[in-house]
N, C-alpha and C positions, 0 to 999 in steps of 0.2 A: 514437462512444459518447457524446460530450459532450451530445448532445441529450436523452439519458435522465437525465443527472445532475440537472438542475434539477427534473425531475419526481419522481425517486425519493429524492433526498437529504432532502427534507422528511418523507417517510414514515419513513425510517430515523431521523431526528432525533426525530420524534414518538414513536417506539417506545423512545427513550432511548439511541440509539447514534450513533456518528460514522461516516460513510461513509469508507472508506479507498480502495477501488478498485471500479470498476464496469466490467464488460466484457460485450459480447455477442459470442459466438464461434460459429463453425460455419457450415455451409451450409444444407442441408435441415432438419436437426434442430439448432436453435440451443440454446446454453446461456447463460443470463444469470447471470453470476458476480458476486456481491455480497460484498465483503470489508468487514467493519465491526468496530467495537470499542466498548466503553464508554468514557466519558471518562477512566477510570483506566488505559486500555490493555488491559483484560482482555476476554475473550470466550470463554465456555464453551459446552458443547453445548446447555444449556438456553437460553442467550442466542440461539444460532443458530436453534433451533426457534422461539422467540418472534418473532424478526425475520422468519423465513421465513413464519410465519403472517400477520404484519402485512402483509408485502409481497404475499403471495398474495391476500389479501382486496382490497388496492388494485389489483393487476394484473388480477384477474378483473372488477372493477367498471369500471375506467378503460380497460383494454386498450390500452396505448400501444405494444405491440410486435406487428408483423404476423406471422402464422403461428404454428406450434407452437414451443415452447421449453421447456427445463427450467430451473427456478430452482435455483441453487446458492448457499447462504449459508455463509460460513466466516469464521473469524478470519484476520487477516493472518499469524499465526504469529510465531515469534520472529525468523526471518530474513525479515522483512516486506519488501514492496516499498516503495520510496520514491517517492511520487507528487507530492506538493506541495512547493513551495519550502521551507515550514516544516519538512518532514520532515528535510531535510538539516541544519538547525540543531538540531532536537530530538535527533537521533541522532549529533551531533558526538562524536568520540572513539571511535566504533566503526568496524569495518572494513566496507567496502561494495564491491560490484561495480557498475560503471557502463558503459553502452554508449551511444555518441553516434550521432546521426543520420548525421553525416558525419565523416570522419577529422579529428582534431585532432593536429597534429604527427605525421602518418602513422599514427595509431592510432585505433581506434574503441572498444576495450575497455580499461578501467582498473580496477585493484583497489588499494585503499589505505585509509588512515584518513581518515574525514571530519573536516574541521577547521571545519565550519560554512559561513557565507556571507560573501561580500564583495559587498554590493549584491544583484544577482540572479545572481551567479556562485556556483557550488558550488565550495568549496575542498577539495581532497583531497591528502593526502601519499602519493605512490607512488614507490617506488624511490629514496627519499631526496630527492625533488623535491616542491615545493609547486606544485600546478597549480590554475588557475582554469578551470573549465568553465562556459560559459554555460548557465544552467538550460534555456533553450529548445533547446539542442543535445543535451540528455540524452534519449535514446529510452527507456531502461529503466535502473532502478537498484534494488538490493535489498541488505539487510544480509547479511553473511556470518555464519554460525553459528560463534561463537567461545565459549571458556570465559567470557570477560568478559561477553558478551551473555547467556549462560545464567545466570550468577551474578546479573546485574542483574535479569533476569526473575524469578528465584526470590526475590530480595530484595523486589521490588515486590509479589509475591504473598504476602509474609509467610512464606515458607518459607526454609529453609536448605539448602545442598547436602548430600546424604547421603554 
C-alpha cells in the first residue's frame, strides 16, 4: 500500500486533513480505505463526505489504481489504529493492543499501557513489566476503548460526560 500513500497523502492534506491509514483490500472487488482526521483529531460525517469528494475527483482524473474499487473514507475512531512511530508517543498513558510480526519472548500479542518511546522502540507496561518493542516489529496496534480514552475524547470535543 505504501506506493499509494505518497500519491494520495498530498490530496488528503490539500483538503485540510491528515492521513491516518491507507489500505487497499480485497480481490476482485477492492476497497480503498482512507482513514483521516483534522489537525485537531476530529473527523465528522461532513468531513468524510468532503474528503471523499476530493479524493474521488483526484482518483477519477489520475486513476492510480487498476481495476474497480470502492472508496471508503472514515475517521480513525476513538479506538484508533496506531500507525506511525509518533502515534505511540502521542497516545502515551492509554491502553493499547499490539501484535508483532514475530514472537518476542514467546509472545506476539501484547496489551498494556503505552509509556511512549525509547528511540525507535515502543515502550509498553504489561503485566507489571515494562517492555520495549522495536517499532519495526509491530505488525498492528490500536488503542483500547476505555473510560479514560472516552473522557479525553469528550473533553477534546468540548463536551462533558453525561
